[in-house]
SEFIKOL-184108 format. One record per residue: residue in three letters; y, x, z of N, C-alpha, C in turn. Coordinates in steps of 0.2 Angstrom, whole numbers, padded with zeros to 4 digits, always signed. Layout:
N
ALAYXZYXZYXZ/...
END
This chain:
296
MET+0436+0849+0703+0439+0841+0703+0443+0840+0709/ASN+0449+0838+0707+0454+0837+0713+0453+0830+0716/LEU+0457+0829+0722+0456+0823+0726+0456+0817+0722/LYS+0461+0816+0718+0463+0810+0714+0457+0809+0710/GLN+0454+0813+0706+0448+0812+0702+0442+0810+0706/ARG+0441+0813+0712+0436+0811+0716+0436+0804+0718/ILE+0443+0802+0720+0444+0795+0722+0442+0790+0716/GLU+0445+0792+0711+0444+0788+0705+0437+0786+0703/LYS+0433+0792+0704+0425+0792+0703+0422+0788+0708/SER+0424+0789+0714+0421+0785+0719+0421+0777+0718/VAL+0428+0776+0716+0429+0768+0715+0425+0766+0710/ILE+0424+0769+0704+0420+0767+0698+0413+0766+0701/TYR+0410+0771+0705+0403+0771+0708+0403+0764+0712/ILE+0407+0764+0716+0407+0758+0721+0407+0751+0717/PHE+0412+0751+0712+0412+0745+0708+0405+0743+0704/LEU+0402+0749+0702+0396+0748+0698+0390+0746+0703/ILE+0390+0749+0709+0385+0747+0714+0386+0739+0716/LEU+0392+0737+0717+0393+0730+0719+0391+0725+0714/SER+0393+0727+0707+0391+0723+0702+0384+0722+0701/VAL+0380+0728+0702+0373+0727+0700+0369+0724+0707/THR+0372+0724+0712+0368+0722+0719+0365+0715+0718/PRO+0370+0711+0716+0367+0704+0716+0361+0703+0711/ILE+0361+0707+0706+0356+0706+0700+0349+0710+0704/ILE+0350+0716+0707+0344+0719+0710+0342+0714+0715/ALA+0346+0711+0719+0344+0707+0724+0340+0701+0721/GLY+0342+0698+0715+0338+0692+0712+0331+0694+0710/TYR+0331+0700+0707+0324+0702+0705+0320+0704+0710/LEU+0323+0707+0716+0319+0709+0722+0316+0702+0725/TRP+0320+0696+0725+0318+0690+0728+0312+0687+0724/LEU+0313+0688+0717+0308+0686+0713+0301+0689+0714/LEU+0301+0695+0715+0295+0699+0716+0292+0697+0723/ILE+0296+0697+0728+0294+0695+0735+0291+0688+0735/SER+0295+0683+0732+0293+0676+0732+0286+0675+0728/SER+0285+0679+0723+0279+0678+0719+0272+0680+0723/PHE+0273+0684+0729+0268+0686+0733+0268+0683+0740/SER+0272+0677+0741+0273+0674+0748+0271+0667+0748/GLN+0269+0665+0754+0269+0658+0754+0275+0654+0755/LYS+0279+0657+0759+0286+0655+0759+0291+0661+0760/THR+0297+0660+0759+0302+0665+0760+0308+0663+0764/GLU+0312+0668+0767+0318+0666+0770+0323+0672+0768/GLY+0326+0671+0763+0331+0676+0760+0326+0680+0756/LEU+0327+0687+0758+0322+0692+0755+0316+0694+0760/ARG+0315+0689+0765+0310+0691+0770+0304+0686+0768/SER+0298+0689+0768+0292+0685+0767+0290+0682+0773/LEU+0287+0675+0773+0285+0672+0779+0277+0672+0778/GLY+0274+0676+0775+0266+0676+0774+0265+0678+0766/TRP+0261+0684+0766+0260+0686+0760+0253+0683+0757/THR+0252+0682+0751+0247+0679+0748+0246+0681+0740/LEU+0240+0680+0738+0239+0681+0730+0238+0674+0727/LYS+0238+0669+0731+0237+0662+0728+0242+0660+0723/ASN+0248+0662+0723+0252+0661+0717+0250+0663+0711/TRP+0246+0668+0711+0244+0671+0704+0237+0669+0702/SER+0235+0663+0705+0229+0660+0703+0229+0657+0696/PHE+0235+0656+0693+0235+0654+0686+0232+0658+0681/LEU+0232+0665+0683+0229+0669+0678+0222+0668+0677/LEU+0218+0665+0682+0211+0664+0682+0210+0656+0680/VAL+0213+0651+0683+0212+0645+0683+0219+0641+0681/SER+0219+0636+0676+0225+0633+0675+0227+0628+0681/PRO+0232+0629+0683+0235+0624+0689+0236+0617+0687/PHE+0235+0615+0682+0235+0608+0679+0229+0605+0677/GLY+0223+0608+0678+0217+0605+0677+0213+0609+0671/ARG+0207+0607+0670+0203+0610+0665+0206+0608+0658/ASN+0208+0602+0657+0210+0600+0650+0217+0603+0648/PHE+0220+0607+0652+0226+0609+0650+0225+0616+0648/ALA+0230+0619+0643+0229+0625+0641+0230+0631+0646/SER+0226+0636+0645+0227+0642+0650+0233+0646+0649/ILE+0235+0650+0654+0241+0654+0653+0240+0659+0647/TRP+0234+0661+0646+0233+0666+0641+0234+0663+0634/TRP+0232+0657+0633+0233+0653+0627+0241+0652+0626/VAL+0244+0650+0631+0251+0650+0630+0254+0657+0628/THR+0252+0661+0631+0254+0669+0630+0253+0670+0623/ALA+0248+0669+0620+0245+0670+0614+0251+0666+0609/ASN+0252+0660+0610+0257+0656+0606+0264+0659+0606/THR+0265+0662+0612+0272+0665+0613+0273+0671+0608/LEU+0267+0675+0609+0267+0681+0605+0267+0680+0598/MET+0264+0675+0596+0263+0673+0589+0270+0671+0586/VAL+0274+0667+0590+0280+0665+0588+0285+0671+0587/ALA+0285+0675+0592+0289+0681+0593+0288+0686+0587/LEU+0281+0688+0585+0279+0692+0580+0281+0689+0573/THR+0280+0683+0573+0282+0680+0566+0289+0679+0565/MET+0293+0678+0570+0300+0678+0569+0303+0686+0568/THR+0300+0690+0571+0302+0697+0571+0301+0700+0563/LEU+0294+0699+0561+0293+0701+0554+0298+0698+0549/ILE+0299+0691+0549+0303+0688+0545+0310+0690+0544/VAL+0313+0691+0551+0320+0693+0551+0321+0700+0549/VAL+0317+0704+0551+0317+0712+0548+0317+0712+0541/LEU+0312+0708+0538+0311+0709+0530+0317+0706+0526/VAL+0319+0699+0529+0324+0696+0525+0331+0699+0526/SER+0332+0702+0533+0338+0705+0534+0339+0712+0531/SER+0334+0715+0530+0335+0722+0527+0335+0721+0519/LEU+0333+0715+0516+0334+0714+0509+0341+0712+0508/ALA+0343+0707+0512+0350+0704+0511+0355+0709+0513/GLY+0353+0713+0518+0359+0719+0520+0359+0724+0515/TYR+0354+0726+0511+0355+0731+0506+0359+0727+0500/ALA+0357+0722+0498+0361+0719+0493+0369+0718+0494/LEU+0370+0716+0501+0377+0716+0503+0381+0722+0503/SER+0377+0727+0505+0380+0734+0506+0381+0738+0500/ARG+0377+0737+0494+0377+0742+0489+0379+0738+0482/MET+0378+0731+0482+0379+0728+0476+0386+0724+0476/LYS+0389+0723+0471+0395+0720+0470+0394+0713+0466/PHE+0395+0707+0469+0394+0701+0465+0399+0696+0467/ARG+0400+0691+0463+0405+0686+0465+0402+0682+0471/GLY+0407+0681+0476+0405+0677+0482+0403+0682+0487/ARG+0403+0688+0486+0400+0692+0492+0404+0692+0498/LYS+0410+0693+0497+0414+0693+0504+0414+0686+0507/THR+0413+0680+0503+0413+0674+0506+0407+0673+0509/PHE+0402+0676+0506+0395+0675+0509+0394+0678+0516/LEU+0398+0685+0516+0398+0688+0522+0402+0685+0528/SER+0407+0682+0526+0411+0678+0531+0408+0672+0533/MET+0403+0668+0529+0400+0663+0531+0394+0664+0536/THR+0391+0670+0534+0385+0672+0539+0388+0674+0546/LEU+0394+0677+0546+0397+0678+0552+0399+0672+0556/ILE+0402+0666+0552+0403+0660+0555+0397+0657+0558/LEU+0391+0657+0554+0385+0654+0556+0382+0657+0563/HIS+0384+0664+0563+0381+0667+0569+0385+0665+0575/ALA+0391+0664+0574+0395+0661+0580+0394+0654+0581/PHE+0391+0650+0577+0391+0642+0577+0386+0641+0583/PRO+0388+0637+0588+0383+0635+0593+0377+0631+0591/SER+0371+0634+0592+0365+0631+0589+0364+0624+0591/VAL+0366+0622+0597+0365+0616+0600+0368+0610+0596/THR+0373+0611+0592+0376+0606+0588+0372+0605+0582/LEU+0367+0609+0580+0363+0608+0574+0356+0606+0576/LEU+0355+0604+0582+0348+0602+0584+0346+0595+0580/ILE+0350+0590+0580+0349+0584+0576+0347+0585+0569/PRO+0352+0588+0565+0350+0589+0558+0343+0593+0557/ILE+0342+0598+0561+0336+0603+0560+0330+0598+0562/TYR+0331+0593+0566+0325+0589+0567+0323+0585+0561/PHE+0328+0582+0558+0327+0579+0552+0324+0583+0547/VAL+0326+0590+0546+0323+0594+0541+0316+0596+0542/LEU+0315+0597+0549+0308+0598+0551+0303+0592+0549/ARG+0306+0586+0551+0301+0580+0549+0300+0579+0541/TRP+0305+0582+0537+0305+0581+0530+0299+0587+0528/ILE+0299+0593+0531+0294+0598+0529+0288+0596+0531/SER+0287+0592+0537+0281+0590+0539+0277+0585+0533/ARG+0280+0582+0529+0278+0578+0524+0275+0582+0519/ILE+0277+0588+0518+0275+0593+0512+0268+0595+0513/PRO+0263+0594+0508+0257+0596+0508+0256+0603+0509/LEU+0251+0605+0513+0249+0612+0514+0253+0616+0519/ILE+0260+0616+0518+0264+0620+0522+0267+0616+0528/GLY+0267+0609+0528+0270+0605+0532+0265+0605+0539/LYS+0259+0604+0538+0255+0604+0544+0249+0605+0542/GLY+0244+0607+0547+0237+0610+0545+0236+0616+0544/LEU+0240+0621+0544+0239+0628+0543+0236+0631+0549/PRO+0231+0636+0549+0228+0639+0554+0233+0643+0559/LEU+0232+0643+0565+0236+0647+0570+0242+0645+0572/ILE+0247+0644+0566+0254+0641+0568+0254+0634+0566/GLY+0249+0631+0563+0250+0624+0563+0254+0621+0557/GLY+0258+0625+0554+0262+0623+0549+0269+0625+0550/PHE+0274+0622+0546+0281+0623+0547+0285+0617+0547/GLY+0282+0612+0550+0285+0605+0551+0287+0605+0559/PHE+0288+0598+0560+0290+0597+0567+0284+0597+0571/ASN+0285+0599+0577+0279+0600+0582+0274+0605+0580/THR+0276+0610+0577+0271+0616+0576+0274+0622+0577/LEU+0270+0628+0579+0273+0634+0580+0277+0637+0575/GLY+0275+0636+0569+0278+0638+0563+0285+0636+0562/GLY+0285+0629+0564+0291+0626+0563+0297+0629+0568/VAL+0294+0630+0574+0298+0633+0580+0300+0640+0577/ALA+0296+0644+0575+0298+0651+0573+0302+0650+0567/LEU+0301+0646+0562+0306+0645+0556+0313+0644+0558/VAL+0314+0639+0563+0321+0638+0566+0324+0644+0569/MET+0320+0648+0573+0323+0653+0577+0325+0658+0572/VAL+0321+0660+0567+0322+0664+0562+0329+0662+0558/ALA+0330+0656+0557+0337+0654+0554+0343+0656+0558/PHE+0342+0655+0565+0348+0657+0569+0348+0664+0570/GLN+0343+0668+0569+0343+0675+0570+0346+0679+0564/LEU+0345+0676+0558+0346+0679+0551+0353+0682+0550/PRO+0359+0677+0552+0366+0680+0551+0367+0686+0556/PHE+0364+0686+0562+0366+0692+0565+0362+0699+0562/GLY+0355+0697+0560+0352+0702+0557+0354+0705+0551/ILE+0357+0701+0547+0360+0703+0541+0366+0708+0542/TRP+0370+0706+0546+0376+0710+0548+0374+0717+0550/ILE+0369+0717+0555+0367+0723+0558+0364+0728+0553/MET+0359+0725+0548+0356+0729+0543+0361+0731+0538/LYS+0366+0728+0536+0372+0729+0532+0375+0736+0535/GLY+0377+0735+0541+0380+0741+0544+0376+0747+0544/PHE+0370+0747+0545+0365+0753+0544+0366+0756+0537/PHE+0365+0751+0532+0365+0753+0525+0371+0757+0523/ASP+0377+0753+0526+0384+0757+0525+0384+0764+0526/ASN+0381+0766+0532+0381+0772+0534+0377+0778+0530/ILE+0373+0776+0525+0369+0780+0521+0373+0782+0515/SER+0373+0788+0513+0377+0791+0508+0375+0789+0501/TRP+0379+0788+0497+0378+0785+0490+0374+0791+0486/ASP+0375+0797+0487+0372+0802+0483+0365+0802+0482/VAL+0361+0800+0487+0354+0800+0487+0352+0794+0482/GLU+0355+0788+0484+0354+0783+0480+0355+0784+0472/ARG+0361+0786+0471+0363+0788+0464+0358+0792+0460/ALA+0355+0797+0464+0351+0802+0461+0345+0798+0459/ALA+0342+0794+0464+0336+0790+0462+0337+0786+0456/LEU+0343+0782+0456+0344+0778+0450+0344+0782+0444/ILE+0347+0787+0444+0348+0791+0438+0341+0794+0435/ASP+0337+0795+0440+0329+0797+0438+0326+0791+0436/GLY+0328+0786+0436+0324+0780+0433+0321+0775+0438/ALA+0323+0776+0444+0320+0771+0449+0324+0764+0449/SER+0320+0759+0450+0323+0752+0450+0326+0751+0457/ARG+0330+0746+0458+0333+0744+0464+0328+0743+0469/PHE+0323+0740+0468+0318+0738+0473+0315+0745+0476/GLN+0313+0749+0471+0310+0756+0473+0315+0760+0477/VAL+0322+0760+0475+0327+0763+0479+0327+0760+0486/TRP+0327+0753+0487+0327+0750+0493+0321+0752+0497/ARG+0314+0752+0494+0308+0753+0498+0307+0761+0500/GLN+0308+0764+0495+0306+0772+0496+0312+0776+0498/ILE+0318+0774+0497+0324+0779+0498+0327+0776+0504/MET+0330+0769+0504+0334+0767+0510+0331+0766+0516/MET+0325+0762+0515+0321+0760+0521+0319+0766+0526/PRO+0316+0771+0523+0315+0777+0528+0321+0779+0531/ASN+0327+0779+0528+0332+0782+0531+0336+0777+0537/ILE+0333+0771+0537+0336+0767+0543+0331+0765+0547/LYS+0326+0769+0549+0321+0767+0553+0324+0765+0560/PRO+0329+0769+0564+0331+0767+0570+0335+0759+0569/GLY+0337+0758+0564+0340+0751+0563+0335+0746+0563/ILE+0329+0747+0559+0324+0743+0559+0321+0742+0565/ALA+0319+0748+0569+0316+0747+0576+0320+0743+0581/SER+0327+0744+0581+0332+0741+0585+0332+0734+0584/LEU+0332+0731+0577+0333+0725+0576+0327+0721+0577/ALA+0321+0724+0576+0314+0721+0578+0313+0721+0585/ILE+0316+0725+0589+0315+0724+0596+0319+0718+0599/PHE+0326+0718+0596+0330+0713+0598+0327+0706+0596/ALA+0324+0706+0590+0321+0699+0588+0315+0698+0592/PHE+0311+0702+0593+0305+0701+0597+0308+0698+0604/ILE+0312+0701+0608+0314+0699+0614+0317+0692+0614/SER+0321+0691+0609+0324+0684+0608+0319+0679+0607/GLY+0314+0681+0603+0308+0676+0601+0304+0674+0608/TRP+0303+0680+0612+0299+0679+0618+0302+0675+0623/ASN+0308+0676+0624+0312+0672+0629+0315+0665+0627/ALA+0314+0663+0621+0316+0657+0618+0314+0651+0622/TYR+0319+0646+0623+0318+0641+0627+0320+0634+0623/LEU+0326+0634+0621+0329+0628+0619+0326+0625+0612/ILE+0325+0630+0607+0321+0628+0601+0314+0625+0603/PRO+0310+0629+0606+0303+0627+0607+0303+0620+0611/PHE+0307+0619+0616+0307+0613+0620+0309+0608+0616/THR+0314+0608+0611+0317+0603+0608+0313+0600+0602/PHE+0309+0605+0599+0305+0604+0593+0298+0603+0593/THR+0295+0603+0600+0288+0602+0601+0288+0596+0606/ILE+0283+0592+0605+0282+0586+0610+0275+0586+0612/GLY+0273+0582+0617+0266+0580+0619+0263+0586+0622/ARG+0256+0586+0621+0253+0592+0624+0255+0599+0621/ALA+0256+0598+0614+0258+0604+0610+0265+0607+0613/GLY+0269+0603+0615+0276+0605+0618+0274+0608+0625/LYS+0270+0605+0628+0269+0608+0635+0266+0615+0636/THR+0263+0617+0630+0259+0623+0630+0262+0628+0624/ALA+0268+0626+0621+0271+0630+0616+0272+0636+0617/VAL+0277+0638+0622+0278+0645+0623+0279+0645+0631/LEU+0279+0651+0634+0279+0653+0641+0285+0649+0645/SER+0291+0650+0641+0297+0647+0644+0297+0639+0645/VAL+0293+0636+0641+0292+0629+0641+0287+0627+0646/TYR+0282+0631+0646+0276+0630+0650+0278+0629+0658/LEU+0284+0633+0659+0286+0633+0666+0289+0626+0669/GLN+0291+0622+0663+0293+0615+0665+0287+0610+0668/ASN+0281+0613+0666+0276+0608+0669+0275+0609+0677/PHE+0278+0613+0680+0278+0614+0687+0282+0609+0691/GLN+0287+0606+0687+0292+0602+0690+0290+0595+0688/GLY+0287+0591+0693+0285+0584+0692+0289+0580+0696/ASP+0289+0573+0694+0293+0568+0698+0289+0565+0704/THR+0283+0566+0705+0279+0564+0711+0277+0568+0715/ALA+0277+0575+0713+0274+0580+0718+0279+0585+0719/MET+0279+0589+0724+0284+0594+0726+0282+0600+0721/THR+0287+0603+0719+0287+0609+0715+0285+0615+0720/ASN+0280+0619+0717+0278+0624+0721+0282+0630+0718/TRP+0288+0632+0721+0293+0637+0718+0290+0644+0718/ASN+0285+0645+0723+0282+0652+0723+0278+0653+0717/MET+0274+0648+0715+0270+0649+0709+0275+0650+0702/VAL+0280+0645+0703+0285+0646+0698+0288+0653+0697/THR+0289+0656+0702+0292+0663+0702+0287+0668+0699/ALA+0280+0666+0701+0275+0671+0699+0274+0671+0691/VAL+0274+0664+0689+0274+0663+0681+0280+0667+0678/GLY+0286+0665+0681+0292+0669+0678+0292+0676+0678/LEU+0289+0679+0683+0288+0686+0683+0283+0688+0678/PHE+0278+0684+0677+0272+0686+0672+0276+0686+0665/GLN+0280+0681+0664+0284+0681+0657+0289+0687+0658/LEU+0291+0689+0662+0297+0694+0662+0294+0701+0662/LEU+0288+0703+0665+0286+0709+0665+0285+0712+0658/PRO+0282+0709+0653+0282+0713+0647+0288+0714+0644/VAL+0293+0710+0645+0300+0711+0642+0304+0717+0646/MET+0302+0717+0652+0305+0723+0656+0302+0729+0653/LEU+0295+0730+0653+0292+0736+0651+0294+0738+0644/PHE+0294+0732+0640+0296+0734+0633+0302+0737+0632/PHE+0308+0734+0636+0315+0737+0636+0316+0743+0639/ILE+0311+0745+0644+0313+0752+0647+0310+0757+0642/PHE+0305+0756+0638+0303+0761+0634+0307+0761+0627/THR+0310+0755+0626+0314+0755+0619+0321+0754+0619/GLN+0324+0755+0625+0332+0753+0626+0335+0758+0621/GLU+0333+0764+0620+0337+0769+0616+0338+0766+0609/TYR+0332+0763+0606+0333+0760+0600+0337+0753+0600/LEU+0336+0749+0605+0340+0743+0606+0347+0744+0605/LEU+0350+0750+0609+0356+0750+0610+0360+0753+0603/LYS+0356+0756+0599+0357+0758+0592+0360+0752+0588/ILE+0358+0746+0589+0360+0740+0585+0367+0741+0585/TYR+0371+0741+0590+0378+0740+0591+0382+0747+0588/ALA+0379+0752+0588+0381+0758+0585+0381+0758+0577/GLY+0375+0755+0575+0375+0755+0568+0378+0749+0564/GLY+0378+0743+0568+0381+0738+0565+0389+0738+0565/ALA+0391+0742+0570+0399+0742+0571+0402+0746+0565/LYS+0398+0750+0561+0402+0754+0557+0402+0751+0550/GLY+0398+0746+0549+0398+0744+0541+0405+0740+0540/GLY+0407+0741+0534+0413+0737+0531+0411+0732+0526/VAL+0416+0728+0524+0415+0723+0519+0417+0726+0513/
END
């Protein structure tokens, strides 16, 4: 390696180090602050475990839901969203990749536009849709665990997040299906297999990396969601909907915010995602590799 190449390589490394230093410093402050009474920059002014007392006792009183109940709600929303997104996206992606029908290119274009559409502009129409669903017997309200699929229910929150995630999921799954050779599928069809059998027994096993990567991405999106749960849940249900909304309860109008406990709750929410990403980042990165190769 000559001098010019060494200089270029050194410049790249220096640029990368300078780029990630603020991010690393932010996470380091989050860790230090969660175990400190006060902080001065990255220096602790007194170590304590009091900020993590929310794991045992609710900081808002006995009548308020515990952190474990909120965590269970968050997990339920994320898992529901993941299951629906993967199932519907794989079915739609297969149809768009392997079948020719009228309006196919228009549908693909519309899904791409919907993915790029700002979700905040649709909040008011979605509110009226959820209120209408709330009036439907059985599925509107009153279902166990998720409460239903109407306004101010966990099911309704998951339904809205699924709707926003589906355009992206459909394009990703179509890209993975496009990369599979037609030969195996044609052989199965000639042998008498139905389209559904081909999808379930032939195609799905061949795109396991795509299924895994989309499931991981959908789960992380559902776990970290804030805008949708905050907007479509109110009252006590809203305050304990998911972890990201639960953090709002620490900011009051009449009392000072305990920022050290806020950082502890934020770190508690962040840790599962960090560990999840560390062990699954290889599959997560395959989303872009598989989705980029699909054609219309």
